[in-house]
C-alpha positions in Angstrom: 4.8 13.2 -15.1 7.6 13.2 -17.5 8.1 16.9 -17.3 8.3 17.1 -13.4 11.9 17.4 -12.1 12.4 16.8 -8.4 15.7 18.0 -6.8 17.1 17.8 -3.3 17.3 21.3 -1.8 20.9 22.4 -2.0 22.0 26.0 -1.4 20.4 29.2 -0.3 18.3 29.8 -3.5 16.7 26.4 -3.2 16.1 26.8 0.5 14.3 30.1 -0.2 12.2 28.4 -3.0 11.3 25.6 -0.6 10.3 28.2 2.0 8.2 30.0 -0.5 6.1 26.9 -1.3 5.8 25.9 2.4 4.7 29.4 3.5 2.3 29.8 0.7 0.5 26.5 1.5 0.7 26.5 5.3 0.9 30.2 6.4 0.1 29.4 10.0 3.4 27.5 10.2 5.4 30.0 8.1 9.1 29.7 8.6 12.1 32.0 8.2 15.2 30.9 6.4 17.0 29.8 9.6 14.1 27.5 10.4 14.2 26.0 7.0 18.0 25.5 7.3 17.4 23.7 10.6 14.7 21.5 9.1 16.9 20.6 6.1 19.5 19.3 8.6 17.1 16.6 9.9 14.7 16.0 7.0 15.0 15.5 3.3 13.7 18.6 1.5 13.1 18.7 -2.2 11.7 21.1 -4.7 9.6 20.2 -7.8 10.0 22.0 -11.1 8.4 21.9 -14.5 11.2 23.3 -16.6 12.6 26.1 -14.5 9.2 26.8 -12.9 8.9 25.9 -9.2 5.6 24.0 -8.8 5.9 22.4 -5.4 8.1 20.9 -2.7 8.3 17.9 -0.4 9.5 16.9 3.1 10.5 13.4 4.2 10.9 13.0 7.9 13.0 9.8 8.2 11.7 6.7 10.1 11.8 6.9 13.9 11.1 4.6 16.8 10.5 0.9 16.9 7.5 1.2 14.6 9.7 2.9 11.9 7.3 5.8 11.4 8.2 8.2 8.6 6.3 11.3 7.5 5.9 12.4 3.9 4.5 15.8 2.9 4.0 16.8 -0.7 2.9 20.4 -1.5 1.9 21.8 -4.9 1.2 25.5 -5.4 -2.5 26.1 -6.0 -2.0 27.2 -9.6 -0.3 23.9 -10.5 -2.7 21.5 -8.9 -4.8 18.9 -10.7 -2.1 18.2 -13.3 -0.6 15.1 -11.6 2.4 16.8 -10.0 1.2 16.1 -6.5 0.8 12.4 -7.2 4.2 12.2 -8.9 5.8 14.1 -6.0 4.1 11.9 -3.4 5.1 8.7 -5.2 8.7 9.9 -5.2 8.7 10.7 -1.5 7.0 7.4 -0.7 9.7 5.5 -2.6 12.4 7.3 -0.7 10.8 6.4 2.7 10.7 2.7 1.6 14.5 2.9 0.9 15.0 4.3 4.4 13.2 1.3 5.9 9.9 3.0 6.9 7.3 0.6 8.1 4.6 3.1 8.8 3.9 6.2 6.6 2.1 9.3 8.0 1.4 12.8 6.7 0.2 16.0 8.2 -2.2 18.5 6.7 -3.6 21.8 7.8 -7.3 21.1 8.3 -8.5 24.1 6.2 -6.5 22.7 3.3 -9.4 20.7 1.8 -7.4 20.0 -1.4 -4.6 18.5 0.7 -7.0 16.4 2.8 -8.8 15.0 -0.3 -5.5 14.3 -1.9 -4.2 12.4 1.1 -7.4 10.4 1.3 -7.2 9.5 -2.4 -3.6 8.2 -1.8 -5.0 5.8 0.9 -4.3 7.9 4.1 -6.8 7.8 6.9 -7.2 10.3 9.7 -5.7 9.3 13.0 -5.8 12.6 14.9 -6.9 16.3 14.8 -5.3 18.8 17.1 -4.4 22.4 17.8 -0.8 23.3 18.8 -0.4 25.0 22.2 -1.1 28.7 22.0 -2.4 28.4 18.4 -5.8 28.3 16.8 -5.2 26.4 13.6 -6.3 22.7 13.4 -4.0 20.1 12.0 -4.8 16.6 10.8 -2.4 13.7 11.1 -3.1 10.8 8.7 -1.6 7.3 8.3 -1.3 5.3 5.2 -3.7 2.4 5.6 
């Protein structure tokens, strides 16, 4: 996508934009601004724009452990899906994890997000676990890049 611009989240306005996309796509895991700030301190958060229009965001959790497992999450607002933005955003995050030395790539999708699950599977991810967080009722799916 030549018209997609991806920027590292920097400043309050961009944190709020990242939060908007996250909370729209995964309402069971909605975050307040302080939680987003904390997440930005340990993960790479980026926003995706077409022109000045916010279309999505991403999270890269850096590699951890002996296995070098990194997590990539690309989110595109529903009204901007099926235009190639998710694929471009995912490719961008994947390239960044490779630079960080990741050996294993995972992602996490809210189970009711059928678009997200289909997208992950088309990118080569396979399901490794389904679970419900303690005290919650929403099911999550962890997937690993085959």
